[in-house]
CHARMM internal coordinates of N, CA and C (Angstrom, degrees):
IC EDIT
DIST 1 N 1 CA 1.4439
DIST 1 CA 1 C 1.5288
ANGL 1 N 1 CA 1 C 110.62
DIST 1 C 2 N 1.3174
ANGL 1 CA 1 C 2 N 116.87
DIHE 1 N 1 CA 1 C 2 N -33.05
DIST 2 N 2 CA 1.4631
ANGL 1 C 2 N 2 CA 119.76
DIHE 1 CA 1 C 2 N 2 CA 178.99
DIST 2 CA 2 C 1.5245
ANGL 2 N 2 CA 2 C 110.24
DIHE 1 C 2 N 2 CA 2 C -66.01
DIST 2 C 3 N 1.3204
ANGL 2 CA 2 C 3 N 116.45
DIHE 2 N 2 CA 2 C 3 N -42.06
DIST 3 N 3 CA 1.4587
ANGL 2 C 3 N 3 CA 120.55
DIHE 2 CA 2 C 3 N 3 CA 178.71
DIST 3 CA 3 C 1.5302
ANGL 3 N 3 CA 3 C 109.93
DIHE 2 C 3 N 3 CA 3 C -59.24
DIST 3 C 4 N 1.3117
ANGL 3 CA 3 C 4 N 116.66
DIHE 3 N 3 CA 3 C 4 N -46.35
DIST 4 N 4 CA 1.4690
ANGL 3 C 4 N 4 CA 121.41
DIHE 3 CA 3 C 4 N 4 CA 176.88
DIST 4 CA 4 C 1.5252
ANGL 4 N 4 CA 4 C 110.29
DIHE 3 C 4 N 4 CA 4 C -55.35
DIST 4 C 5 N 1.3230
ANGL 4 CA 4 C 5 N 116.65
DIHE 4 N 4 CA 4 C 5 N -47.26
DIST 5 N 5 CA 1.4622
ANGL 4 C 5 N 5 CA 121.33
DIHE 4 CA 4 C 5 N 5 CA -177.92
DIST 5 CA 5 C 1.5216
ANGL 5 N 5 CA 5 C 111.46
DIHE 4 C 5 N 5 CA 5 C -62.54
DIST 5 C 6 N 1.3264
ANGL 5 CA 5 C 6 N 116.56
DIHE 5 N 5 CA 5 C 6 N -38.22
DIST 6 N 6 CA 1.4617
ANGL 5 C 6 N 6 CA 119.60
DIHE 5 CA 5 C 6 N 6 CA 178.15
DIST 6 CA 6 C 1.5216
ANGL 6 N 6 CA 6 C 110.24
DIHE 5 C 6 N 6 CA 6 C -65.53
DIST 6 C 7 N 1.3318
ANGL 6 CA 6 C 7 N 117.02
DIHE 6 N 6 CA 6 C 7 N -47.76
DIST 7 N 7 CA 1.4658
ANGL 6 C 7 N 7 CA 119.44
DIHE 6 CA 6 C 7 N 7 CA 179.29
DIST 7 CA 7 C 1.5270
ANGL 7 N 7 CA 7 C 111.22
DIHE 6 C 7 N 7 CA 7 C -56.99
DIST 7 C 8 N 1.3139
ANGL 7 CA 7 C 8 N 116.82
DIHE 7 N 7 CA 7 C 8 N -45.41
DIST 8 N 8 CA 1.4658
ANGL 7 C 8 N 8 CA 120.24
DIHE 7 CA 7 C 8 N 8 CA -179.74
DIST 8 CA 8 C 1.5281
ANGL 8 N 8 CA 8 C 111.24
DIHE 7 C 8 N 8 CA 8 C -68.49
DIST 8 C 9 N 1.3248
ANGL 8 CA 8 C 9 N 117.58
DIHE 8 N 8 CA 8 C 9 N -37.84
DIST 9 N 9 CA 1.4664
ANGL 8 C 9 N 9 CA 121.18
DIHE 8 CA 8 C 9 N 9 CA 178.74
DIST 9 CA 9 C 1.5147
ANGL 9 N 9 CA 9 C 112.43
DIHE 8 C 9 N 9 CA 9 C -64.85
DIST 9 C 10 N 1.3318
ANGL 9 CA 9 C 10 N 116.69
DIHE 9 N 9 CA 9 C 10 N -40.31
DIST 10 N 10 CA 1.4657
ANGL 9 C 10 N 10 CA 120.55
DIHE 9 CA 9 C 10 N 10 CA 177.02
DIST 10 CA 10 C 1.5273
ANGL 10 N 10 CA 10 C 109.62
DIHE 9 C 10 N 10 CA 10 C -66.34
DIST 10 C 11 N 1.3291
ANGL 10 CA 10 C 11 N 116.87
DIHE 10 N 10 CA 10 C 11 N -44.35
DIST 11 N 11 CA 1.4693
ANGL 10 C 11 N 11 CA 120.62
DIHE 10 CA 10 C 11 N 11 CA -179.72
DIST 11 CA 11 C 1.5244
ANGL 11 N 11 CA 11 C 111.42
DIHE 10 C 11 N 11 CA 11 C -61.19
DIST 11 C 12 N 1.3276
ANGL 11 CA 11 C 12 N 116.98
DIHE 11 N 11 CA 11 C 12 N -35.77
DIST 12 N 12 CA 1.4658
ANGL 11 C 12 N 12 CA 120.92
DIHE 11 CA 11 C 12 N 12 CA -178.64
DIST 12 CA 12 C 1.5276
ANGL 12 N 12 CA 12 C 112.77
DIHE 11 C 12 N 12 CA 12 C -83.76
DIST 12 C 13 N 1.3290
ANGL 12 CA 12 C 13 N 116.55
DIHE 12 N 12 CA 12 C 13 N -10.23
DIST 13 N 13 CA 1.4543
ANGL 12 C 13 N 13 CA 119.59
DIHE 12 CA 12 C 13 N 13 CA -179.78
DIST 13 CA 13 C 1.5135
ANGL 13 N 13 CA 13 C 114.91
DIHE 12 C 13 N 13 CA 13 C 89.21
DIST 13 C 14 N 1.3308
ANGL 13 CA 13 C 14 N 117.78
DIHE 13 N 13 CA 13 C 14 N 6.20
DIST 14 N 14 CA 1.4638
ANGL 13 C 14 N 14 CA 121.69
DIHE 13 CA 13 C 14 N 14 CA 179.22
DIST 14 CA 14 C 1.5230
ANGL 14 N 14 CA 14 C 112.08
DIHE 13 C 14 N 14 CA 14 C -79.51
DIST 14 C 15 N 1.3263
ANGL 14 CA 14 C 15 N 116.44
DIHE 14 N 14 CA 14 C 15 N -27.63
DIST 15 N 15 CA 1.4586
ANGL 14 C 15 N 15 CA 121.98
DIHE 14 CA 14 C 15 N 15 CA -179.12
DIST 15 CA 15 C 1.5173
ANGL 15 N 15 CA 15 C 109.50
DIHE 14 C 15 N 15 CA 15 C -122.94
DIST 15 C 16 N 1.3222
ANGL 15 CA 15 C 16 N 115.51
DIHE 15 N 15 CA 15 C 16 N 150.00
DIST 16 N 16 CA 1.4540
ANGL 15 C 16 N 16 CA 120.76
DIHE 15 CA 15 C 16 N 16 CA 176.93
DIST 16 CA 16 C 1.5184
ANGL 16 N 16 CA 16 C 111.15
DIHE 15 C 16 N 16 CA 16 C -79.38
DIST 16 C 17 N 1.3102
ANGL 16 CA 16 C 17 N 115.96
DIHE 16 N 16 CA 16 C 17 N 160.77
DIST 17 N 17 CA 1.4668
ANGL 16 C 17 N 17 CA 120.92
DIHE 16 CA 16 C 17 N 17 CA -177.60
DIST 17 CA 17 C 1.5272
ANGL 17 N 17 CA 17 C 112.73
DIHE 16 C 17 N 17 CA 17 C -66.96
DIST 17 C 18 N 1.3222
ANGL 17 CA 17 C 18 N 118.06
DIHE 17 N 17 CA 17 C 18 N -13.19
DIST 18 N 18 CA 1.4681
ANGL 17 C 18 N 18 CA 120.49
DIHE 17 CA 17 C 18 N 18 CA 177.26
DIST 18 CA 18 C 1.5283
ANGL 18 N 18 CA 18 C 111.56
DIHE 17 C 18 N 18 CA 18 C -60.61
DIST 18 C 19 N 1.3084
ANGL 18 CA 18 C 19 N 117.90
DIHE 18 N 18 CA 18 C 19 N -23.92
DIST 19 N 19 CA 1.4651
ANGL 18 C 19 N 19 CA 121.57
DIHE 18 CA 18 C 19 N 19 CA 179.67
DIST 19 CA 19 C 1.5302
ANGL 19 N 19 CA 19 C 112.54
DIHE 18 C 19 N 19 CA 19 C -73.87
DIST 19 C 20 N 1.3163
ANGL 19 CA 19 C 20 N 117.10
DIHE 19 N 19 CA 19 C 20 N -17.94
DIST 20 N 20 CA 1.4689
ANGL 19 C 20 N 20 CA 120.09
DIHE 19 CA 19 C 20 N 20 CA -175.07
DIST 20 CA 20 C 1.5235
ANGL 20 N 20 CA 20 C 113.21
DIHE 19 C 20 N 20 CA 20 C -63.89
DIST 20 C 21 N 1.3182
ANGL 20 CA 20 C 21 N 117.47
DIHE 20 N 20 CA 20 C 21 N -31.41
DIST 21 N 21 CA 1.4748
ANGL 20 C 21 N 21 CA 119.59
DIHE 20 CA 20 C 21 N 21 CA 178.53
DIST 21 CA 21 C 1.5243
ANGL 21 N 21 CA 21 C 110.85
DIHE 20 C 21 N 21 CA 21 C -59.85
DIST 21 C 22 N 1.3069
ANGL 21 CA 21 C 22 N 116.72
DIHE 21 N 21 CA 21 C 22 N -45.17
DIST 22 N 22 CA 1.4786
ANGL 21 C 22 N 22 CA 120.62
DIHE 21 CA 21 C 22 N 22 CA 178.94
DIST 22 CA 22 C 1.5226
ANGL 22 N 22 CA 22 C 111.12
DIHE 21 C 22 N 22 CA 22 C -68.40
DIST 22 C 23 N 1.3200
ANGL 22 CA 22 C 23 N 116.46
DIHE 22 N 22 CA 22 C 23 N -39.25
DIST 23 N 23 CA 1.4661
ANGL 22 C 23 N 23 CA 119.99
DIHE 22 CA 22 C 23 N 23 CA 178.74
DIST 23 CA 23 C 1.5251
ANGL 23 N 23 CA 23 C 110.19
DIHE 22 C 23 N 23 CA 23 C -61.43
DIST 23 C 24 N 1.3233
ANGL 23 CA 23 C 24 N 117.02
DIHE 23 N 23 CA 23 C 24 N -40.41
DIST 24 N 24 CA 1.4652
ANGL 23 C 24 N 24 CA 120.69
DIHE 23 CA 23 C 24 N 24 CA 178.57
DIST 24 CA 24 C 1.5266
ANGL 24 N 24 CA 24 C 111.67
DIHE 23 C 24 N 24 CA 24 C -67.46
DIST 24 C 25 N 1.3202
ANGL 24 CA 24 C 25 N 117.17
DIHE 24 N 24 CA 24 C 25 N -35.08
DIST 25 N 25 CA 1.4703
ANGL 24 C 25 N 25 CA 119.78
DIHE 24 CA 24 C 25 N 25 CA 176.45
DIST 25 CA 25 C 1.5287
ANGL 25 N 25 CA 25 C 110.16
DIHE 24 C 25 N 25 CA 25 C -62.30
DIST 25 C 26 N 1.3253
ANGL 25 CA 25 C 26 N 116.44
DIHE 25 N 25 CA 25 C 26 N -44.39
DIST 26 N 26 CA 1.4645
ANGL 25 C 26 N 26 CA 120.83
DIHE 25 CA 25 C 26 N 26 CA 178.43
DIST 26 CA 26 C 1.5230
ANGL 26 N 26 CA 26 C 110.76
DIHE 25 C 26 N 26 CA 26 C -66.32
DIST 26 C 27 N 1.3116
ANGL 26 CA 26 C 27 N 116.18
DIHE 26 N 26 CA 26 C 27 N -39.44
DIST 27 N 27 CA 1.4694
ANGL 26 C 27 N 27 CA 120.54
DIHE 26 CA 26 C 27 N 27 CA 178.71
DIST 27 CA 27 C 1.5234
ANGL 27 N 27 CA 27 C 110.86
DIHE 26 C 27 N 27 CA 27 C -63.57
DIST 27 C 28 N 1.3244
ANGL 27 CA 27 C 28 N 117.19
DIHE 27 N 27 CA 27 C 28 N -43.51
DIST 28 N 28 CA 1.4657
ANGL 27 C 28 N 28 CA 120.70
DIHE 27 CA 27 C 28 N 28 CA 177.90
DIST 28 CA 28 C 1.5269
ANGL 28 N 28 CA 28 C 111.49
DIHE 27 C 28 N 28 CA 28 C -61.55
DIST 28 C 29 N 1.3282
ANGL 28 CA 28 C 29 N 116.89
DIHE 28 N 28 CA 28 C 29 N -39.20
DIST 29 N 29 CA 1.4657
ANGL 28 C 29 N 29 CA 120.64
DIHE 28 CA 28 C 29 N 29 CA 178.05
DIST 29 CA 29 C 1.5299
ANGL 29 N 29 CA 29 C 110.41
DIHE 28 C 29 N 29 CA 29 C -64.00
DIST 29 C 30 N 1.3202
ANGL 29 CA 29 C 30 N 117.35
DIHE 29 N 29 CA 29 C 30 N -41.19
DIST 30 N 30 CA 1.4672
ANGL 29 C 30 N 30 CA 120.70
DIHE 29 CA 29 C 30 N 30 CA 178.32
DIST 30 CA 30 C 1.5216
ANGL 30 N 30 CA 30 C 110.75
DIHE 29 C 30 N 30 CA 30 C -67.40
DIST 30 C 31 N 1.3248
ANGL 30 CA 30 C 31 N 116.90
DIHE 30 N 30 CA 30 C 31 N -42.81
DIST 31 N 31 CA 1.4610
ANGL 30 C 31 N 31 CA 120.09
DIHE 30 CA 30 C 31 N 31 CA 179.41
DIST 31 CA 31 C 1.5227
ANGL 31 N 31 CA 31 C 112.05
DIHE 30 C 31 N 31 CA 31 C -60.75
DIST 31 C 32 N 1.3144
ANGL 31 CA 31 C 32 N 117.07
DIHE 31 N 31 CA 31 C 32 N -31.99
DIST 32 N 32 CA 1.4628
ANGL 31 C 32 N 32 CA 121.10
DIHE 31 CA 31 C 32 N 32 CA 179.34
DIST 32 CA 32 C 1.5303
ANGL 32 N 32 CA 32 C 112.22
DIHE 31 C 32 N 32 CA 32 C -67.55
DIST 32 C 33 N 1.3300
ANGL 32 CA 32 C 33 N 117.18
DIHE 32 N 32 CA 32 C 33 N -16.26
DIST 33 N 33 CA 1.4634
ANGL 32 C 33 N 33 CA 121.15
DIHE 32 CA 32 C 33 N 33 CA -178.65
DIST 33 CA 33 C 1.5292
ANGL 33 N 33 CA 33 C 113.60
DIHE 32 C 33 N 33 CA 33 C -97.54
DIST 33 C 34 N 1.3253
ANGL 33 CA 33 C 34 N 117.61
DIHE 33 N 33 CA 33 C 34 N 2.50
DIST 34 N 34 CA 1.4676
ANGL 33 C 34 N 34 CA 120.87
DIHE 33 CA 33 C 34 N 34 CA -179.66
DIST 34 CA 34 C 1.5279
ANGL 34 N 34 CA 34 C 108.55
DIHE 33 C 34 N 34 CA 34 C -83.66
DIST 34 C 35 N 1.3343
ANGL 34 CA 34 C 35 N 116.04
DIHE 34 N 34 CA 34 C 35 N 124.98
DIST 35 N 35 CA 1.4663
ANGL 34 C 35 N 35 CA 120.18
DIHE 34 CA 34 C 35 N 35 CA -178.40
DIST 35 CA 35 C 1.5270
ANGL 35 N 35 CA 35 C 111.23
DIHE 34 C 35 N 35 CA 35 C -86.23
DIST 35 C 36 N 1.3123
ANGL 35 CA 35 C 36 N 116.48
DIHE 35 N 35 CA 35 C 36 N -177.88
DIST 36 N 36 CA 1.4693
ANGL 35 C 36 N 36 CA 121.63
DIHE 35 CA 35 C 36 N 36 CA -175.58
DIST 36 CA 36 C 1.5304
ANGL 36 N 36 CA 36 C 113.23
DIHE 35 C 36 N 36 CA 36 C -66.04
DIST 36 C 37 N 1.3192
ANGL 36 CA 36 C 37 N 117.66
DIHE 36 N 36 CA 36 C 37 N -17.31
DIST 37 N 37 CA 1.4638
ANGL 36 C 37 N 37 CA 121.79
DIHE 36 CA 36 C 37 N 37 CA 177.53
DIST 37 CA 37 C 1.5252
ANGL 37 N 37 CA 37 C 112.27
DIHE 36 C 37 N 37 CA 37 C -94.44
DIST 37 C 38 N 1.3292
ANGL 37 CA 37 C 38 N 116.70
DIHE 37 N 37 CA 37 C 38 N -1.82
DIST 38 N 38 CA 1.4577
ANGL 37 C 38 N 38 CA 120.75
DIHE 37 CA 37 C 38 N 38 CA -179.91
DIST 38 CA 38 C 1.5165
ANGL 38 N 38 CA 38 C 114.57
DIHE 37 C 38 N 38 CA 38 C 88.99
DIST 38 C 39 N 1.3262
ANGL 38 CA 38 C 39 N 117.20
DIHE 38 N 38 CA 38 C 39 N 8.84
DIST 39 N 39 CA 1.4694
ANGL 38 C 39 N 39 CA 120.76
DIHE 38 CA 38 C 39 N 39 CA 178.45
DIST 39 CA 39 C 1.5209
ANGL 39 N 39 CA 39 C 110.21
DIHE 38 C 39 N 39 CA 39 C -88.40
DIST 39 C 40 N 1.3135
ANGL 39 CA 39 C 40 N 116.16
DIHE 39 N 39 CA 39 C 40 N 135.99
DIST 40 N 40 CA 1.4582
ANGL 39 C 40 N 40 CA 120.97
DIHE 39 CA 39 C 40 N 40 CA 176.23
DIST 40 CA 40 C 1.5202
ANGL 40 N 40 CA 40 C 107.17
DIHE 39 C 40 N 40 CA 40 C -82.09
DIST 40 C 41 N 1.3105
ANGL 40 CA 40 C 41 N 115.88
DIHE 40 N 40 CA 40 C 41 N 117.88
DIST 41 N 41 CA 1.4624
ANGL 40 C 41 N 41 CA 122.24
DIHE 40 CA 40 C 41 N 41 CA -179.70
DIST 41 CA 41 C 1.5281
ANGL 41 N 41 CA 41 C 110.38
DIHE 40 C 41 N 41 CA 41 C -90.51
DIST 41 C 42 N 1.3153
ANGL 41 CA 41 C 42 N 115.71
DIHE 41 N 41 CA 41 C 42 N 163.19
DIST 42 N 42 CA 1.4734
ANGL 41 C 42 N 42 CA 124.49
DIHE 41 CA 41 C 42 N 42 CA 173.43
DIST 42 CA 42 C 1.5242
ANGL 42 N 42 CA 42 C 113.91
DIHE 41 C 42 N 42 CA 42 C 65.56
DIST 42 C 43 N 1.3349
ANGL 42 CA 42 C 43 N 116.74
DIHE 42 N 42 CA 42 C 43 N 29.22
DIST 43 N 43 CA 1.4622
ANGL 42 C 43 N 43 CA 119.50
DIHE 42 CA 42 C 43 N 43 CA 169.06
DIST 43 CA 43 C 1.5187
ANGL 43 N 43 CA 43 C 107.53
DIHE 42 C 43 N 43 CA 43 C -96.29
DIST 43 C 44 N 1.3144
ANGL 43 CA 43 C 44 N 118.68
DIHE 43 N 43 CA 43 C 44 N 172.47
DIST 44 N 44 CA 1.4632
ANGL 43 C 44 N 44 CA 120.98
DIHE 43 CA 43 C 44 N 44 CA 177.67
DIST 44 CA 44 C 1.5186
ANGL 44 N 44 CA 44 C 108.24
DIHE 43 C 44 N 44 CA 44 C -61.27
DIST 44 C 45 N 1.3282
ANGL 44 CA 44 C 45 N 116.20
DIHE 44 N 44 CA 44 C 45 N 112.71
DIST 45 N 45 CA 1.4560
ANGL 44 C 45 N 45 CA 121.10
DIHE 44 CA 44 C 45 N 45 CA -171.19
DIST 45 CA 45 C 1.5126
ANGL 45 N 45 CA 45 C 115.41
DIHE 44 C 45 N 45 CA 45 C -83.49
DIST 45 C 46 N 1.3311
ANGL 45 CA 45 C 46 N 113.53
DIHE 45 N 45 CA 45 C 46 N 146.76
DIST 46 N 46 CA 1.4577
ANGL 45 C 46 N 46 CA 120.57
DIHE 45 CA 45 C 46 N 46 CA 175.28
DIST 46 CA 46 C 1.5279
ANGL 46 N 46 CA 46 C 108.74
DIHE 45 C 46 N 46 CA 46 C -74.62
DIST 46 C 47 N 1.2805
ANGL 46 CA 46 C 47 N 121.55
DIHE 46 N 46 CA 46 C 47 N 155.33
DIST 47 N 47 CA 1.4578
ANGL 46 C 47 N 47 CA 127.48
DIHE 46 CA 46 C 47 N 47 CA 6.58
DIST 47 CA 47 C 1.5217
ANGL 47 N 47 CA 47 C 114.24
DIHE 46 C 47 N 47 CA 47 C -92.47
DIST 47 C 48 N 1.3271
ANGL 47 CA 47 C 48 N 119.08
DIHE 47 N 47 CA 47 C 48 N -15.43
DIST 48 N 48 CA 1.4664
ANGL 47 C 48 N 48 CA 120.36
DIHE 47 CA 47 C 48 N 48 CA -173.87
DIST 48 CA 48 C 1.5256
ANGL 48 N 48 CA 48 C 114.44
DIHE 47 C 48 N 48 CA 48 C -103.65
DIST 48 C 49 N 1.3240
ANGL 48 CA 48 C 49 N 117.53
DIHE 48 N 48 CA 48 C 49 N -7.09
DIST 49 N 49 CA 1.4612
ANGL 48 C 49 N 49 CA 122.75
DIHE 48 CA 48 C 49 N 49 CA -179.93
DIST 49 CA 49 C 1.5241
ANGL 49 N 49 CA 49 C 112.12
DIHE 48 C 49 N 49 CA 49 C 56.09
DIST 49 C 50 N 1.3204
ANGL 49 CA 49 C 50 N 116.60
DIHE 49 N 49 CA 49 C 50 N 35.30
DIST 50 N 50 CA 1.4578
ANGL 49 C 50 N 50 CA 121.39
DIHE 49 CA 49 C 50 N 50 CA -177.64
DIST 50 CA 50 C 1.5302
ANGL 50 N 50 CA 50 C 113.39
DIHE 49 C 50 N 50 CA 50 C -114.05
DIST 50 C 51 N 1.3266
ANGL 50 CA 50 C 51 N 116.38
DIHE 50 N 50 CA 50 C 51 N 8.99
DIST 51 N 51 CA 1.4637
ANGL 50 C 51 N 51 CA 119.80
DIHE 50 CA 50 C 51 N 51 CA 179.21
DIST 51 CA 51 C 1.5293
ANGL 51 N 51 CA 51 C 108.45
DIHE 50 C 51 N 51 CA 51 C -157.38
DIST 51 C 52 N 1.3248
ANGL 51 CA 51 C 52 N 116.82
DIHE 51 N 51 CA 51 C 52 N 156.70
DIST 52 N 52 CA 1.4609
ANGL 51 C 52 N 52 CA 119.49
DIHE 51 CA 51 C 52 N 52 CA 177.43
DIST 52 CA 52 C 1.5244
ANGL 52 N 52 CA 52 C 111.28
DIHE 51 C 52 N 52 CA 52 C -67.91
DIST 52 C 53 N 1.3023
ANGL 52 CA 52 C 53 N 116.45
DIHE 52 N 52 CA 52 C 53 N 132.82
DIST 53 N 53 CA 1.4582
ANGL 52 C 53 N 53 CA 122.69
DIHE 52 CA 52 C 53 N 53 CA 178.22
DIST 53 CA 53 C 1.5333
ANGL 53 N 53 CA 53 C 107.25
DIHE 52 C 53 N 53 CA 53 C -169.02
DIST 53 C 54 N 1.3057
ANGL 53 CA 53 C 54 N 118.15
DIHE 53 N 53 CA 53 C 54 N -142.15
DIST 54 N 54 CA 1.4648
ANGL 53 C 54 N 54 CA 122.79
DIHE 53 CA 53 C 54 N 54 CA 175.35
DIST 54 CA 54 C 1.5250
ANGL 54 N 54 CA 54 C 108.86
DIHE 53 C 54 N 54 CA 54 C -118.31
DIST 54 C 55 N 1.3270
ANGL 54 CA 54 C 55 N 114.94
DIHE 54 N 54 CA 54 C 55 N 157.11
DIST 55 N 55 CA 1.4654
ANGL 54 C 55 N 55 CA 120.31
DIHE 54 CA 54 C 55 N 55 CA 178.93
DIST 55 CA 55 C 1.5145
ANGL 55 N 55 CA 55 C 109.14
DIHE 54 C 55 N 55 CA 55 C -159.85
DIST 55 C 56 N 1.3263
ANGL 55 CA 55 C 56 N 117.42
DIHE 55 N 55 CA 55 C 56 N 147.06
DIST 56 N 56 CA 1.4548
ANGL 55 C 56 N 56 CA 119.93
DIHE 55 CA 55 C 56 N 56 CA 176.83
DIST 56 CA 56 C 1.5289
ANGL 56 N 56 CA 56 C 112.26
DIHE 55 C 56 N 56 CA 56 C -59.24
DIST 56 C 57 N 1.3259
ANGL 56 CA 56 C 57 N 116.83
DIHE 56 N 56 CA 56 C 57 N -33.42
DIST 57 N 57 CA 1.4602
ANGL 56 C 57 N 57 CA 120.49
DIHE 56 CA 56 C 57 N 57 CA 179.46
DIST 57 CA 57 C 1.5283
ANGL 57 N 57 CA 57 C 110.91
DIHE 56 C 57 N 57 CA 57 C -64.64
DIST 57 C 58 N 1.3246
ANGL 57 CA 57 C 58 N 116.61
DIHE 57 N 57 CA 57 C 58 N -39.47
DIST 58 N 58 CA 1.4607
ANGL 57 C 58 N 58 CA 120.97
DIHE 57 CA 57 C 58 N 58 CA 176.77
DIST 58 CA 58 C 1.5107
ANGL 58 N 58 CA 58 C 111.64
DIHE 57 C 58 N 58 CA 58 C -63.62
DIST 58 C 59 N 1.3265
ANGL 58 CA 58 C 59 N 115.90
DIHE 58 N 58 CA 58 C 59 N -41.07
DIST 59 N 59 CA 1.4629
ANGL 58 C 59 N 59 CA 120.41
DIHE 58 CA 58 C 59 N 59 CA 177.18
DIST 59 CA 59 C 1.5263
ANGL 59 N 59 CA 59 C 110.44
DIHE 58 C 59 N 59 CA 59 C -63.40
DIST 59 C 60 N 1.3214
ANGL 59 CA 59 C 60 N 116.73
DIHE 59 N 59 CA 59 C 60 N -43.37
DIST 60 N 60 CA 1.4654
ANGL 59 C 60 N 60 CA 120.80
DIHE 59 CA 59 C 60 N 60 CA -178.36
DIST 60 CA 60 C 1.5238
ANGL 60 N 60 CA 60 C 111.13
DIHE 59 C 60 N 60 CA 60 C -63.60
DIST 60 C 61 N 1.3252
ANGL 60 CA 60 C 61 N 117.42
DIHE 60 N 60 CA 60 C 61 N -45.44
DIST 61 N 61 CA 1.4624
ANGL 60 C 61 N 61 CA 120.56
DIHE 60 CA 60 C 61 N 61 CA 179.15
DIST 61 CA 61 C 1.5297
ANGL 61 N 61 CA 61 C 110.38
DIHE 60 C 61 N 61 CA 61 C -62.54
DIST 61 C 62 N 1.3172
ANGL 61 CA 61 C 62 N 116.98
DIHE 61 N 61 CA 61 C 62 N -39.05
DIST 62 N 62 CA 1.4574
ANGL 61 C 62 N 62 CA 121.21
DIHE 61 CA 61 C 62 N 62 CA 178.72
DIST 62 CA 62 C 1.5310
ANGL 62 N 62 CA 62 C 110.58
DIHE 61 C 62 N 62 CA 62 C -62.38
DIST 62 C 63 N 1.3219
ANGL 62 CA 62 C 63 N 116.48
DIHE 62 N 62 CA 62 C 63 N -46.37
DIST 63 N 63 CA 1.4653
ANGL 62 C 63 N 63 CA 120.08
DIHE 62 CA 62 C 63 N 63 CA -179.69
DIST 63 CA 63 C 1.5295
ANGL 63 N 63 CA 63 C 111.71
DIHE 62 C 63 N 63 CA 63 C -65.10
DIST 63 C 64 N 1.3210
ANGL 63 CA 63 C 64 N 117.13
DIHE 63 N 63 CA 63 C 64 N -38.50
DIST 64 N 64 CA 1.4629
ANGL 63 C 64 N 64 CA 120.24
DIHE 63 CA 63 C 64 N 64 CA 175.65
DIST 64 CA 64 C 1.5264
ANGL 64 N 64 CA 64 C 110.64
DIHE 63 C 64 N 64 CA 64 C -60.67
DIST 64 C 65 N 1.3401
ANGL 64 CA 64 C 65 N 116.74
DIHE 64 N 64 CA 64 C 65 N -44.90
DIST 65 N 65 CA 1.4557
ANGL 64 C 65 N 65 CA 121.80
DIHE 64 CA 64 C 65 N 65 CA -179.71
DIST 65 CA 65 C 1.5248
ANGL 65 N 65 CA 65 C 111.03
DIHE 64 C 65 N 65 CA 65 C -61.81
DIST 65 C 66 N 1.3236
ANGL 65 CA 65 C 66 N 116.85
DIHE 65 N 65 CA 65 C 66 N -47.06
DIST 66 N 66 CA 1.4566
ANGL 65 C 66 N 66 CA 120.48
DIHE 65 CA 65 C 66 N 66 CA -178.48
DIST 66 CA 66 C 1.5277
ANGL 66 N 66 CA 66 C 111.58
DIHE 65 C 66 N 66 CA 66 C -64.70
DIST 66 C 67 N 1.3158
ANGL 66 CA 66 C 67 N 117.41
DIHE 66 N 66 CA 66 C 67 N -37.44
DIST 67 N 67 CA 1.4644
ANGL 66 C 67 N 67 CA 121.04
DIHE 66 CA 66 C 67 N 67 CA 177.87
DIST 67 CA 67 C 1.5198
ANGL 67 N 67 CA 67 C 110.99
DIHE 66 C 67 N 67 CA 67 C -66.74
DIST 67 C 68 N 1.3258
ANGL 67 CA 67 C 68 N 116.50
DIHE 67 N 67 CA 67 C 68 N -42.58
DIST 68 N 68 CA 1.4655
ANGL 67 C 68 N 68 CA 120.27
DIHE 67 CA 67 C 68 N 68 CA 178.48
DIST 68 CA 68 C 1.5234
ANGL 68 N 68 CA 68 C 110.72
DIHE 67 C 68 N 68 CA 68 C -63.81
DIST 68 C 69 N 1.3191
ANGL 68 CA 68 C 69 N 117.03
DIHE 68 N 68 CA 68 C 69 N -40.59
DIST 69 N 69 CA 1.4668
ANGL 68 C 69 N 69 CA 120.70
DIHE 68 CA 68 C 69 N 69 CA 178.42
DIST 69 CA 69 C 1.5308
ANGL 69 N 69 CA 69 C 110.02
DIHE 68 C 69 N 69 CA 69 C -64.77
DIST 69 C 70 N 1.3044
ANGL 69 CA 69 C 70 N 117.14
DIHE 69 N 69 CA 69 C 70 N -43.63
DIST 70 N 70 CA 1.4703
ANGL 69 C 70 N 70 CA 121.54
DIHE 69 CA 69 C 70 N 70 CA 179.38
DIST 70 CA 70 C 1.5322
ANGL 70 N 70 CA 70 C 110.75
DIHE 69 C 70 N 70 CA 70 C -62.11
DIST 70 C 71 N 1.3285
ANGL 70 CA 70 C 71 N 116.24
DIHE 70 N 70 CA 70 C 71 N -40.98
DIST 71 N 71 CA 1.4624
ANGL 70 C 71 N 71 CA 120.34
DIHE 70 CA 70 C 71 N 71 CA 179.16
DIST 71 CA 71 C 1.5280
ANGL 71 N 71 CA 71 C 112.03
DIHE 70 C 71 N 71 CA 71 C -61.13
DIST 71 C 72 N 1.3385
ANGL 71 CA 71 C 72 N 116.59
DIHE 71 N 71 CA 71 C 72 N -26.69
DIST 72 N 72 CA 1.4653
ANGL 71 C 72 N 72 CA 121.27
DIHE 71 CA 71 C 72 N 72 CA 176.78
DIST 72 CA 72 C 1.5223
ANGL 72 N 72 CA 72 C 112.17
DIHE 71 C 72 N 72 CA 72 C -87.94
DIST 72 C 73 N 1.3164
ANGL 72 CA 72 C 73 N 116.71
DIHE 72 N 72 CA 72 C 73 N 0.52
DIST 73 N 73 CA 1.4575
ANGL 72 C 73 N 73 CA 120.72
DIHE 72 CA 72 C 73 N 73 CA -179.96
DIST 73 CA 73 C 1.5131
ANGL 73 N 73 CA 73 C 114.35
DIHE 72 C 73 N 73 CA 73 C 83.40
DIST 73 C 74 N 1.3517
ANGL 73 CA 73 C 74 N 116.58
DIHE 73 N 73 CA 73 C 74 N 15.89
DIST 74 N 74 CA 1.4577
ANGL 73 C 74 N 74 CA 121.24
DIHE 73 CA 73 C 74 N 74 CA 178.96
DIST 74 CA 74 C 1.5230
ANGL 74 N 74 CA 74 C 108.72
DIHE 73 C 74 N 74 CA 74 C -78.39
DIST 74 C 75 N 1.3142
ANGL 74 CA 74 C 75 N 116.75
DIHE 74 N 74 CA 74 C 75 N 145.92
DIST 75 N 75 CA 1.4726
ANGL 74 C 75 N 75 CA 120.63
DIHE 74 CA 74 C 75 N 75 CA 178.62
DIST 75 CA 75 C 1.4918
ANGL 75 N 75 CA 75 C 110.71
DIHE 74 C 75 N 75 CA 75 C -99.30
END
COOR INIT
IC SEED 1 N 1 CA 1 C
IC BUILD
C-alpha cells in the first residue's frame, strides 16, 4: 500500500521523484510473491489475518499498486 501511495503522490506532485526508487523496491518485493496463478502469496491471510497466506485485500492492494505504477509509465 505504501508503494501505491508513493506512485500516486509522485503523479499528483505531492512527492518528489526521489521516492520512486523505494517504491520500486517494494513493488519488486511484491512481484516476487505472485504465484503462477497470479495470486499474491504471504500477505495477511483470511479469515483471521493472523498468518501469511492469500487474501482478497492483498490482491486488491497489489492491483492498485500495479495500476499506479503503469499510470506513471513504469514497466
